[in-house]
C-alpha positions as CSV (number, residue, x, y, z in Angstrom):
1,M,-26.5,-229.4,70.9
2,E,-29.4,-231.7,71.4
3,Q,-32.8,-230.1,70.7
4,H,-34.0,-230.5,74.3
5,Q,-30.7,-229.9,76.1
6,S,-30.3,-226.6,77.9
7,V,-27.4,-224.3,77.1
8,N,-26.1,-224.8,80.7
9,D,-26.1,-228.6,80.4
10,Y,-24.5,-228.5,76.9
11,L,-21.7,-226.3,78.3
12,R,-21.3,-228.5,81.4
13,D,-21.0,-231.6,79.2
14,N,-18.1,-229.9,77.4
15,I,-16.1,-228.9,80.5
16,R,-13.3,-231.4,81.3
17,T,-12.7,-232.4,84.9
18,V,-9.1,-233.1,85.6
19,P,-8.7,-235.0,88.9
20,D,-5.9,-234.2,91.3
21,W,-4.6,-231.1,89.5
22,P,-2.8,-228.9,90.4
23,A,-2.8,-230.8,93.8
24,P,-4.2,-234.1,95.1
25,G,-7.9,-233.9,95.9
26,V,-8.6,-231.0,93.5
27,Q,-11.1,-231.5,90.8
28,F,-9.9,-229.0,88.2
29,R,-12.6,-227.7,85.9
30,D,-10.9,-227.2,82.5
31,I,-12.8,-224.8,80.2
32,T,-10.4,-225.2,77.2
33,P,-12.7,-227.7,75.5
34,L,-15.4,-225.0,75.3
35,L,-12.9,-222.9,73.3
36,Q,-11.6,-225.6,71.0
37,N,-14.9,-226.6,69.4
38,P,-16.2,-223.7,67.3
39,K,-19.9,-224.7,67.8
40,V,-19.5,-224.9,71.6
41,F,-17.5,-221.7,71.7
42,R,-20.2,-219.9,69.8
43,V,-22.9,-221.2,72.2
44,L,-20.8,-220.0,75.1
45,I,-20.2,-216.5,73.8
46,D,-23.8,-216.2,72.6
47,A,-25.1,-217.0,76.1
48,F,-23.2,-214.0,77.5
49,V,-24.0,-211.7,74.5
50,H,-27.7,-212.4,74.6
51,R,-27.8,-211.6,78.4
52,Y,-26.1,-208.2,77.9
53,M,-27.6,-207.0,74.6
54,D,-30.4,-205.0,76.3
55,R,-28.4,-204.0,79.4
56,R,-25.3,-203.2,77.4
57,P,-22.3,-202.2,79.5
58,D,-20.1,-199.2,78.5
59,V,-17.1,-201.5,78.7
60,V,-16.2,-205.2,79.4
61,A,-13.3,-205.8,81.8
62,G,-11.6,-209.2,81.7
63,L,-9.6,-210.8,84.5
64,D,-6.2,-212.2,83.8
65,A,-6.0,-214.5,81.9
66,R,-9.0,-216.6,80.8
67,G,-11.3,-213.6,81.3
68,F,-9.4,-212.0,78.5
69,I,-10.5,-214.7,76.0
70,L,-14.2,-214.4,77.0
71,G,-14.2,-210.6,77.7
72,A,-12.6,-209.6,74.4
73,V,-15.0,-211.6,72.3
74,V,-18.1,-210.5,74.3
75,A,-17.0,-206.9,74.1
76,Y,-16.5,-207.2,70.3
77,E,-20.0,-208.7,69.9
78,L,-21.6,-206.0,72.0
79,N,-19.6,-203.3,70.2
80,V,-18.1,-201.9,73.4
81,G,-14.5,-201.6,74.5
82,F,-12.5,-204.1,76.4
83,V,-10.0,-203.5,79.3
84,P,-7.7,-206.1,80.8
85,I,-7.2,-206.4,84.5
86,R,-3.7,-207.9,84.7
87,K,-1.4,-209.5,87.2
88,K,1.0,-207.0,88.8
89,G,3.9,-205.8,86.6
90,K,2.3,-206.6,83.2
91,L,0.8,-203.2,82.3
92,P,3.1,-200.5,80.8
93,F,1.2,-197.3,81.7
94,T,0.2,-195.8,85.1
95,T,-1.9,-198.2,87.1
96,V,-4.0,-198.7,90.2
97,E,-3.6,-201.9,92.0
98,E,-5.5,-204.1,94.4
99,T,-4.0,-207.0,96.5
100,Y,-6.1,-209.9,97.7
101,E,-5.5,-213.0,99.7
102,L,-5.0,-216.5,98.2
103,E,-5.1,-219.8,100.0
104,Y,-1.3,-219.5,100.6
105,G,-0.2,-215.9,100.3
106,S,-1.5,-213.0,98.3
107,A,-1.7,-211.7,94.7
108,T,-2.0,-208.2,93.2
109,V,-3.9,-207.2,90.1
110,E,-3.6,-203.9,88.2
111,L,-5.6,-201.7,85.9
112,H,-4.5,-198.7,83.8
113,T,-5.7,-195.5,85.3
114,D,-7.4,-194.5,82.0
115,A,-9.1,-197.9,81.4
116,V,-12.5,-196.7,82.5
117,K,-14.1,-193.3,83.2
118,S,-16.1,-192.2,86.2
119,G,-19.7,-193.3,85.7
120,D,-18.9,-196.1,83.2
121,R,-21.0,-199.2,83.6
122,V,-18.7,-202.3,83.5
123,L,-19.3,-206.0,82.9
124,L,-16.6,-207.9,84.8
125,I,-15.9,-211.3,83.4
126,D,-13.7,-214.3,84.2
127,D,-13.9,-218.0,83.5
128,L,-14.5,-219.3,87.0
129,I,-15.5,-218.2,90.5
130,A,-13.8,-220.1,93.3
131,T,-13.1,-218.0,96.4
132,G,-14.1,-214.8,94.6
133,G,-10.8,-213.0,95.5
134,T,-9.8,-212.1,91.9
135,M,-13.2,-210.8,90.9
136,M,-13.5,-208.9,94.2
137,A,-10.2,-207.2,93.5
138,G,-11.2,-206.4,90.0
139,K,-14.5,-204.8,91.3
140,K,-12.5,-202.7,93.8
141,L,-10.1,-201.5,91.0
142,L,-12.9,-200.5,88.7
143,E,-14.7,-198.7,91.6
144,K,-11.4,-196.8,92.5
145,L,-11.7,-195.2,89.1
146,G,-15.3,-194.3,89.5
147,A,-16.9,-197.0,87.4
148,T,-19.9,-199.2,88.4
149,V,-19.7,-202.9,88.0
150,I,-23.1,-203.8,86.7
151,E,-22.5,-207.6,87.0
152,G,-19.8,-210.2,87.5
153,A,-20.0,-213.0,85.0
154,A,-18.3,-216.3,84.7
155,I,-18.7,-219.7,83.0
156,V,-18.3,-221.8,86.2
157,D,-19.3,-221.3,89.8
158,L,-17.8,-223.5,92.5
159,P,-20.3,-222.5,95.2
160,E,-18.8,-224.6,98.0
161,L,-15.7,-222.4,98.0
162,G,-17.9,-219.5,99.0
163,G,-16.8,-217.0,96.4
164,S,-20.2,-216.4,94.8
165,D,-21.8,-215.8,98.2
166,R,-19.0,-213.4,99.2
167,L,-19.4,-211.5,95.9
168,R,-23.1,-211.2,96.2
169,A,-22.8,-210.1,99.9
170,S,-20.6,-207.3,98.6
171,G,-23.5,-206.1,96.4
172,L,-22.2,-207.5,93.1
173,P,-24.8,-209.3,91.0
174,L,-23.5,-212.5,89.5
175,F,-24.3,-214.4,86.3
176,T,-22.8,-217.9,85.9
177,L,-23.7,-220.6,83.4
178,V,-22.6,-223.8,85.1
179,D,-22.1,-224.7,88.8
180,F,-20.3,-227.6,90.1
181,A,-21.9,-227.9,93.6
182,G,-21.0,-231.0,95.6
183,H,-18.0,-232.0,93.5
């Protein structure tokens, strides 16, 4: 990282844009280069850890699947537990579920009924906010169990897709490191 370069710009410079994937016209923001380079990965995780050191959540919840990578490491560094919010049918114990709309159809995510306790303060984390549907569903699941989501966090925000505005309008504070507005 250059001495005068911000963490946000450093991370942005290490996100790969894949044109026309998974469909023509889509500019896919690929975060895997952030994970491959140990220095970049540490800068990424430290950006989240430093934010939550003083407002430490009781637990970190990660959204399937890239939220697992970030959430588990952030939870470990904060010395708190980690809970996965999975796609339907992947969790073996009793679950609560929440269905949300996608561009074409819908999807359902689940959480174990004992994943959080009433009153727990939860950090909800994913890699990217597009339409906000997955994070909104995760928030609703956690709230069904009596937890409070203190903040939603992601590496990338795609503000033109409206997800971050929708999430903030629902009362969820958001923290993102990089936005790709106008792309």
